[in-house]
N, C-alpha and C positions, 0 to 999 in steps of 0.2 A: 418853588421846588428848586426851579429852573434855574433862578439865578443863588440859591445856594450851590446845585450843582454846580455852575458853569463861575461862582470863585472854587470852589475848593478843585475843579481843574486847576485855573491860575495858581495857587498855591505850589499844588505839588511840579507842575511844570519848572514854578522856579528853583525852587529846591533840588531839583534833578539836574536842571541848570547848574545851577551852583557847587554842587558837589563835584559834575564833570569839569568844571573850574578848576575848582580845590588840585584836584586829582593830576589833571595834563601841570599844572603848577608843579607839585611836587613832584612828579618823572623829570621835567626840567631841573629842578635842583638836583636827586639822583644823580642824572645824566653829570652835571656841572662839578659834584663832588667823586667821581668817578674819574673826570679829566683831569681835576687838579690833580689827582692819586696818580694817576696814569706821570702825569709831568711833574711830580715828585719827587717819583719809582727811578725814573730816566735821570734824572737830578743825580740824583744818589747813586744808582750805578755809573754812570758817566767819572763823579767826581770817586769813586773806591774801588777803578781799574786801576792798575799799575801798569803802564808802559815800560816796555822796556828800554832806556837808555842806557849812550858808551861816551866817554871820553875816551877822544885823541889828542894826543901830547907830545910836543917835540921839546917842554920844557919853555917855551915862550909859543910859540901857539899852541890853538885847546880849540877845539872843534866838540860840540853833542851831537850826535846822535839818535834820533830817536828809531827805533827799529821795525818792524810789520812782524806779525804774528806766522811769519810763513817755517818750514823747517832748518830753512838757508840758517836766517838769522837765531834763532833760538841754539842752532848749531854755534855758533858764532860766541853767541854771548855767552854760550856752556864752557869758553875755551876761557875765559878771563878770566884776570888779565896777562895781558899778555908782553914784550918788550920785542920789539921788531924793529928789522930797519924800512926806511919808509926811500923809493926809487918813484924817480918821472918817469910817467910815459907821454908820449906822444905830448899834444900841446894845449891837452885839456886836461891829466887827470894824475894823481898821484896813483900808487898800488905799495902792499903789502904783501908778504905768504903770510899765513896762520900756520904754527907749527906742524901743525894735523887735517889733516883734508876737512872740508867742509861737507859736512852732508845733505844732498837738498831734495826732495822729491817732489812730484806732480802739483802738491801746493805750492810751489816757487812762481814767484810774474817775472814776464816775461815783457821790457815795456821801454819807448824812449827813456833819456836819462837826463833830464837839463841840473844845472848846476845844484851844487848841494846836494845829489846823490851818493849813496852808499850802497856799492852793487859788489857781487860777485859774479868773477868770469873765470866759468865753470871748469871748462876745457881747460886753462893751465894751474885753477886751483887758487888763484890773485884775488882780495879783497879791495875792489875800487875807489877812490874819492873823487869826484867829480869835481872840479873848480870850472868846466868848461859844458855846452850840453853837448848829450852825443844818440845817435838815434839805437833802435831798438837791435841785437845780432841775437842771433842765437846761444842758447847758454850762458847768458848773460840776466843773471838774476839781479830785479830790484832786492835790498836788502830793510833798506828807510833812506832816512833827509834829516839833510843836518837842520838843527834846528836852532845851534846859539852858533857862534863865531863862522860863518861858512864861505868870509872871507879870507880866512886864515888858510884854508887849506893848499893855496896854491906859493905859499913859505913854508909848510914843513920840510921838515929835513932831517939828515941824522937817523938816531931811532928813537924812534916815540914806541908812547906807553898806551896800551888800549885797555879800558878796563871801564867795569860799568861805576855809571854816571852818579848812580846812590852811596859809592863807597865798594872797597875792596869784597872781592866775593869770600875771602874767605882762604882763597889759594893762593900759593907762590908764585911768582908770575913764571907763564915760562917763556924758556928763549930761543931763537930758530937753531943757533946753535948747536944747542942739546940735541935736537931731532933730525936736520940736516939732514941726515945718510939714510932716512928713510923718506923724501922729497921724493913724489913721486918728478919724472920724466916725462916733455914735451917736445914734441916738433915744434920748428917757425911756424908750422900751417899747424900749431893746437893742440895735435890726436899724440896718442903714446905711438913712442915707435916700437918698428917689430925688432924682432930680434935678429941680430946681427947689423945691424941702422950704421952708416957712416954716414956721418956730417954734425953739426950744429943740432941740442940739443939744449933745452932751457929745464935746468934742475933746480928749486928752491930761488928761483930768480935770478939764476943768474945762467952765463949763456957757457957750453963748454962745446967743446971738439972732439968728434970720437971715429 
């Protein structure tokens, strides 16, 4: 009787151990399946997200920028296409003035600007294309970075066309001349002049004496 009971106990213990091992194995497989599913979901999300890209060209040099998701970058993107004059400024940047103010909010990013950075200098309202590094500056908001043709920034000249890299936006190109009279004025210190201000001001990328 004792021998039979011992044999039964051994058989029951073995069956329970086998069942627990099988459950653990199945739980591991479920975890692996979930992990693979998440990886596939992330991969699909990365491939279906449409980055905002713009093309800047003077007919000879072409640069493609990938914009970030800030309000300033979106504001510029919604103005495209543009035909504007490009100007030299300092020894490390080219600038242009959009015909309308680029709106910007609290989500905008200030930071150091390595070569290839596209930025908005909000006090003057101009867009900056860096071909040399620049330090962080108050009101200088990063819009994106060059992903193709960055070496051509320093060679841009004359009139440039700024458009969505995926093709025309369906809006006729806006030129600076059409709205130059609406451009705001700034002093050489980058602030709006007070009433009755006398001296040099900047308007639409040009200096004027008042």
